[in-house]
mmCIF file of the C-alpha atoms, coordinates in Angstrom:
data_MODEL
# 
_entry.id   MODEL 
# 
loop_
_atom_site.group_PDB 
_atom_site.id 
_atom_site.type_symbol 
_atom_site.label_atom_id 
_atom_site.label_alt_id 
_atom_site.label_comp_id 
_atom_site.label_asym_id 
_atom_site.label_entity_id 
_atom_site.label_seq_id 
_atom_site.pdbx_PDB_ins_code 
_atom_site.Cartn_x 
_atom_site.Cartn_y 
_atom_site.Cartn_z 
_atom_site.occupancy 
_atom_site.B_iso_or_equiv 
_atom_site.pdbx_formal_charge 
_atom_site.auth_seq_id 
_atom_site.auth_comp_id 
_atom_site.auth_asym_id 
_atom_site.auth_atom_id 
_atom_site.pdbx_PDB_model_num 
ATOM 1  C CA . MET A 1 1  ? 20.598 11.656 85.236 1.00 0.00 ? 1  MET A CA 1 
ATOM 2  C CA . ASP A 1 2  ? 24.184 10.947 86.249 1.00 0.00 ? 2  ASP A CA 1 
ATOM 3  C CA . THR A 1 3  ? 25.209 11.354 89.868 1.00 0.00 ? 3  THR A CA 1 
ATOM 4  C CA . HIS A 1 4  ? 28.060 13.646 90.818 1.00 0.00 ? 4  HIS A CA 1 
ATOM 5  C CA . SER A 1 5  ? 30.250 10.625 91.622 1.00 0.00 ? 5  SER A CA 1 
ATOM 6  C CA . ARG A 1 6  ? 29.564 9.032  88.207 1.00 0.00 ? 6  ARG A CA 1 
ATOM 7  C CA . SER A 1 7  ? 30.451 12.280 86.409 1.00 0.00 ? 7  SER A CA 1 
ATOM 8  C CA . PHE A 1 8  ? 33.635 12.462 88.477 1.00 0.00 ? 8  PHE A CA 1 
ATOM 9  C CA . ALA A 1 9  ? 34.577 8.829  87.702 1.00 0.00 ? 9  ALA A CA 1 
ATOM 10 C CA . LYS A 1 10 ? 34.011 9.442  83.984 1.00 0.00 ? 10 LYS A CA 1 
ATOM 11 C CA . ALA A 1 11 ? 36.193 12.540 84.156 1.00 0.00 ? 11 ALA A CA 1 
ATOM 12 C CA . LEU A 1 12 ? 39.026 10.607 85.812 1.00 0.00 ? 12 LEU A CA 1 
ATOM 13 C CA . SER A 1 13 ? 38.949 7.696  83.377 1.00 0.00 ? 13 SER A CA 1 
ATOM 14 C CA . TRP A 1 14 ? 38.936 10.028 80.399 1.00 0.00 ? 14 TRP A CA 1 
ATOM 15 C CA . ARG A 1 15 ? 41.757 12.122 81.827 1.00 0.00 ? 15 ARG A CA 1 
ATOM 16 C CA . MET A 1 16 ? 43.950 9.058  82.360 1.00 0.00 ? 16 MET A CA 1 
ATOM 17 C CA . THR A 1 17 ? 43.637 8.320  78.650 1.00 0.00 ? 17 THR A CA 1 
ATOM 18 C CA . GLY A 1 18 ? 44.211 11.939 77.681 1.00 0.00 ? 18 GLY A CA 1 
ATOM 19 C CA . THR A 1 19 ? 47.158 12.355 80.022 1.00 0.00 ? 19 THR A CA 1 
ATOM 20 C CA . VAL A 1 20 ? 49.008 9.371  78.608 1.00 0.00 ? 20 VAL A CA 1 
ATOM 21 C CA . ASP A 1 21 ? 48.482 10.853 75.138 1.00 0.00 ? 21 ASP A CA 1 
ATOM 22 C CA . THR A 1 22 ? 49.710 14.280 76.263 1.00 0.00 ? 22 THR A CA 1 
ATOM 23 C CA . MET A 1 23 ? 52.778 12.823 77.951 1.00 0.00 ? 23 MET A CA 1 
ATOM 24 C CA . VAL A 1 24 ? 53.750 10.788 74.881 1.00 0.00 ? 24 VAL A CA 1 
ATOM 25 C CA . ILE A 1 25 ? 53.349 13.784 72.579 1.00 0.00 ? 25 ILE A CA 1 
ATOM 26 C CA . SER A 1 26 ? 55.234 16.022 75.037 1.00 0.00 ? 26 SER A CA 1 
ATOM 27 C CA . MET A 1 27 ? 58.085 13.534 75.247 1.00 0.00 ? 27 MET A CA 1 
ATOM 28 C CA . ILE A 1 28 ? 58.318 13.326 71.456 1.00 0.00 ? 28 ILE A CA 1 
ATOM 29 C CA . VAL A 1 29 ? 58.291 17.126 71.086 1.00 0.00 ? 29 VAL A CA 1 
ATOM 30 C CA . THR A 1 30 ? 60.588 18.013 73.992 1.00 0.00 ? 30 THR A CA 1 
ATOM 31 C CA . GLY A 1 31 ? 62.736 14.885 74.263 1.00 0.00 ? 31 GLY A CA 1 
ATOM 32 C CA . SER A 1 32 ? 62.464 15.145 78.046 1.00 0.00 ? 32 SER A CA 1 
ATOM 33 C CA . ILE A 1 33 ? 60.660 12.565 80.163 1.00 0.00 ? 33 ILE A CA 1 
ATOM 34 C CA . LYS A 1 34 ? 60.723 14.907 83.182 1.00 0.00 ? 34 LYS A CA 1 
ATOM 35 C CA . LEU A 1 35 ? 59.139 17.787 81.257 1.00 0.00 ? 35 LEU A CA 1 
ATOM 36 C CA . ALA A 1 36 ? 56.588 15.437 79.685 1.00 0.00 ? 36 ALA A CA 1 
ATOM 37 C CA . ALA A 1 37 ? 55.590 14.164 83.153 1.00 0.00 ? 37 ALA A CA 1 
ATOM 38 C CA . THR A 1 38 ? 55.283 17.718 84.488 1.00 0.00 ? 38 THR A CA 1 
ATOM 39 C CA . ILE A 1 39 ? 53.070 18.736 81.575 1.00 0.00 ? 39 ILE A CA 1 
ATOM 40 C CA . GLY A 1 40 ? 50.962 15.580 81.961 1.00 0.00 ? 40 GLY A CA 1 
ATOM 41 C CA . LEU A 1 41 ? 50.459 15.962 85.699 1.00 0.00 ? 41 LEU A CA 1 
ATOM 42 C CA . THR A 1 42 ? 49.531 19.632 85.369 1.00 0.00 ? 42 THR A CA 1 
ATOM 43 C CA . GLU A 1 43 ? 46.978 19.062 82.654 1.00 0.00 ? 43 GLU A CA 1 
ATOM 44 C CA . VAL A 1 44 ? 45.359 16.082 84.417 1.00 0.00 ? 44 VAL A CA 1 
ATOM 45 C CA . VAL A 1 45 ? 44.260 18.341 87.267 1.00 0.00 ? 45 VAL A CA 1 
ATOM 46 C CA . THR A 1 46 ? 43.022 21.255 85.183 1.00 0.00 ? 46 THR A CA 1 
ATOM 47 C CA . LYS A 1 47 ? 41.282 19.158 82.550 1.00 0.00 ? 47 LYS A CA 1 
ATOM 48 C CA . SER A 1 48 ? 39.599 16.871 85.100 1.00 0.00 ? 48 SER A CA 1 
ATOM 49 C CA . VAL A 1 49 ? 37.993 19.873 86.748 1.00 0.00 ? 49 VAL A CA 1 
ATOM 50 C CA . LEU A 1 50 ? 36.966 21.366 83.400 1.00 0.00 ? 50 LEU A CA 1 
ATOM 51 C CA . TYR A 1 51 ? 35.471 18.057 82.200 1.00 0.00 ? 51 TYR A CA 1 
ATOM 52 C CA . TYR A 1 52 ? 33.467 17.626 85.400 1.00 0.00 ? 52 TYR A CA 1 
ATOM 53 C CA . LEU A 1 53 ? 32.067 21.156 85.125 1.00 0.00 ? 53 LEU A CA 1 
ATOM 54 C CA . HIS A 1 54 ? 31.323 20.603 81.424 1.00 0.00 ? 54 HIS A CA 1 
ATOM 55 C CA . GLU A 1 55 ? 29.415 17.375 82.174 1.00 0.00 ? 55 GLU A CA 1 
ATOM 56 C CA . ARG A 1 56 ? 27.374 19.022 84.924 1.00 0.00 ? 56 ARG A CA 1 
ATOM 57 C CA . ALA A 1 57 ? 26.535 21.987 82.694 1.00 0.00 ? 57 ALA A CA 1 
ATOM 58 C CA . TRP A 1 58 ? 25.319 19.687 79.904 1.00 0.00 ? 58 TRP A CA 1 
ATOM 59 C CA . LEU A 1 59 ? 22.968 17.938 82.335 1.00 0.00 ? 59 LEU A CA 1 
ATOM 60 C CA . LYS A 1 60 ? 21.071 21.233 82.532 1.00 0.00 ? 60 LYS A CA 1 
ATOM 61 C CA . ILE A 1 61 ? 20.737 21.542 78.747 1.00 0.00 ? 61 ILE A CA 1 
ATOM 62 C CA . PRO A 1 62 ? 17.741 19.676 77.303 1.00 0.00 ? 62 PRO A CA 1 
ATOM 63 C CA . TYR A 1 63 ? 19.067 19.721 73.714 1.00 0.00 ? 63 TYR A CA 1 
ATOM 64 C CA . GLY A 1 64 ? 18.975 16.266 72.101 1.00 0.00 ? 64 GLY A CA 1 
ATOM 65 C CA . ARG A 1 65 ? 17.347 14.444 75.025 1.00 0.00 ? 65 ARG A CA 1 
ATOM 66 C CA . LYS A 1 66 ? 14.473 12.079 74.540 1.00 0.00 ? 66 LYS A CA 1 
ATOM 67 C CA . THR A 1 67 ? 11.830 11.803 77.193 1.00 0.00 ? 67 THR A CA 1 
ATOM 68 C CA . GLY A 1 68 ? 10.701 8.351  78.349 1.00 0.00 ? 68 GLY A CA 1 
ATOM 69 C CA . ALA A 1 69 ? 7.319  7.001  77.237 1.00 0.00 ? 69 ALA A CA 1 
# 
């Protein structure tokens, strides 16, 4: 079972990747670096929290887990 700190670290590393992607797409669509940064910084907070909660919820679901011998 993952610890809370491991789930949090995984959420942050994934969000860094996702945020760079969001900022690049936002810059291409809007043509504004400032707007792209604002969108990226907003979504990094909301999606980090959602990912963490999602990970913790899945730890309570036994679907697809194998038990040790």
